[in-house]
C-alpha positions in Angstrom: 16.0 38.5 -36.1 17.5 37.5 -39.4 16.8 33.8 -38.8 13.2 34.6 -37.7 12.5 36.8 -40.8 14.0 34.2 -43.1 12.0 31.4 -41.6 8.8 33.5 -41.8 9.4 34.5 -45.4 10.3 31.0 -46.5 8.2 28.6 -44.4 5.4 31.1 -43.9 5.2 31.8 -47.7 5.3 28.1 -48.4 2.4 27.5 -46.0 0.2 30.4 -47.2 0.8 29.9 -50.9 0.5 26.1 -50.9 4.0 25.4 -52.1 4.5 21.6 -52.0 8.0 20.9 -53.4 10.0 20.8 -56.6 12.6 23.2 -57.8 10.4 26.0 -59.1 8.2 25.9 -56.0 11.2 26.0 -53.7 12.6 28.9 -55.6 9.3 30.7 -55.2 9.4 30.2 -51.5 13.1 31.4 -51.2 13.0 34.4 -53.6 10.3 36.7 -52.4 10.2 40.4 -51.2 10.7 39.5 -47.5 13.9 37.5 -48.1 15.1 40.2 -50.5 14.6 42.8 -47.7 16.5 40.6 -45.3 19.4 40.2 -47.7 19.5 44.0 -48.4 19.4 44.7 -44.7 22.2 42.2 -44.0 24.3 43.7 -46.8 23.8 47.2 -45.5 24.7 46.1 -42.0 27.9 44.4 -43.3 29.1 47.5 -45.1 32.4 48.8 -43.8 31.0 52.3 -43.6 27.9 54.1 -42.4 25.3 55.1 -44.9 24.5 58.9 -45.1 22.1 60.1 -42.5 19.5 61.1 -45.1 19.3 57.4 -46.2 19.2 55.9 -42.6 16.6 58.4 -41.4 14.4 57.6 -44.4 14.7 53.9 -43.7 14.0 54.6 -40.0 10.8 56.5 -40.9 9.6 53.8 -43.3 10.3 51.1 -40.6 8.1 53.0 -38.1 5.2 52.7 -40.5 5.2 48.9 -40.5 3.0 48.4 -37.4 0.5 51.2 -38.0 0.0 50.1 -41.6 -0.5 46.5 -40.5 -3.1 47.6 -38.0 -4.9 49.6 -40.7 -5.0 46.5 -42.9 -6.3 44.4 -39.9 -9.0 47.1 -39.2 -10.0 47.3 -42.8 -10.5 43.6 -43.1 -12.3 43.4 -39.8 -14.7 46.1 -41.0 -15.8 43.7 -43.7 -16.7 40.9 -41.1 -20.2 41.0 -39.8 -20.3 41.6 -36.0 -22.3 38.4 -35.6 -19.5 36.4 -37.2 -16.6 38.1 -35.4 -16.3 35.3 -32.7 -17.6 32.4 -34.7 -15.7 29.5 -36.3 -13.9 26.5 -35.0 -10.7 27.4 -36.8 -10.7 30.8 -35.0 -10.8 29.3 -31.5 -8.5 26.4 -32.3 -5.9 28.8 -33.6 -6.3 31.3 -30.8 -6.2 28.7 -28.0 -3.2 27.0 -29.6 -1.4 30.3 -30.0 -2.2 31.8 -26.5 -2.2 28.7 -24.3 -1.2 25.3 -25.8 2.1 26.3 -27.4 3.4 28.3 -24.4 2.2 25.5 -22.0 4.1 22.9 -24.0 7.2 25.1 -24.0 6.7 25.6 -20.2 6.4 21.9 -19.7 9.6 21.2 -21.7 11.4 23.9 -19.8 10.4 22.5 -16.4 11.2 18.8 -17.5 14.6 19.7 -18.8 15.5 22.1 -16.0 16.3 24.8 -18.6 14.7 27.5 -16.5 17.1 30.3 -17.5 16.1 33.8 -18.5 16.3 33.0 -22.2 14.0 30.0 -21.7 11.5 32.1 -19.8 11.7 34.8 -22.5 11.1 32.2 -25.2 7.9 31.1 -23.5 6.8 34.6 -22.9 7.2 35.4 -26.5 5.4 32.2 -27.5 2.4 33.5 -25.5 2.0 36.6 -27.6 -1.0 37.1 -29.8 -1.1 36.4 -33.5 0.9 39.0 -35.4 -0.7 41.5 -37.8 1.7 40.1 -40.4 -0.7 37.1 -40.5 -3.3 39.3 -42.2 -0.7 40.6 -44.7 0.3 37.1 -45.6 -3.3 35.9 -46.0 -4.1 38.9 -48.2 -1.0 38.4 -50.4 -1.3 34.6 -50.8 -5.1 34.6 -51.1 -5.8 32.7 -47.9 -8.8 33.4 -45.5 -8.2 37.1 -44.7 -11.3 37.3 -42.6 -10.1 34.4 -40.4 -6.6 35.9 -40.1 -7.9 39.3 -39.1 -10.4 37.9 -36.6 -7.6 35.7 -35.1 -5.3 38.8 -34.7 -8.2 40.7 -33.1 -9.4 37.9 -30.7 -5.9 36.7 -29.7 -4.9 40.3 -29.0 -7.9 41.0 -26.8 -7.5 37.6 -25.0 -3.8 38.2 -24.5 -4.7 40.8 -21.9 -5.6 37.8 -19.8 -3.1 35.2 -20.9 0.1 37.4 -20.8 -0.3 38.2 -17.1 -1.0 34.5 -16.4 2.2 33.4 -18.1 4.1 36.3 -16.4 3.1 34.8 -13.1 3.9 31.2 -14.1 7.3 32.2 -15.3 8.4 33.8 -12.0 
């Protein structure tokens, strides 16, 4: 989880904010709220003692808000999209098809070609077939990317994943 979050908060930030290179730009990608949270969490985990329950329960309560708040942001941005435009756009369909089908199929092909058909390999493919994360909209909002496209992609990929997830579950048996 630490590696994933660090990757998302460095490479993801670089993609969304258009960071190209150079010392100041790289520092901007490395030093951001997401990576600060990862470092703080790692530091707390490494402490030789447990934090007081009042602190851990407060952190736990805050962590349970992440998904609902993300969904509220997705819903609020979708509310601004005209219904006629909800399913329109080449980028929407390229991103959704890539996310739900192409990437997992490529992983599946690699797994079958290499013979690495273990439970971790299957799990990686199954996770790769999940819809776009609500965090996509948060990134788009924060880094001034196309929030409408991001929210539509989260919505469409989530709806279509009701079809694609069972297909990959069958393929991975």
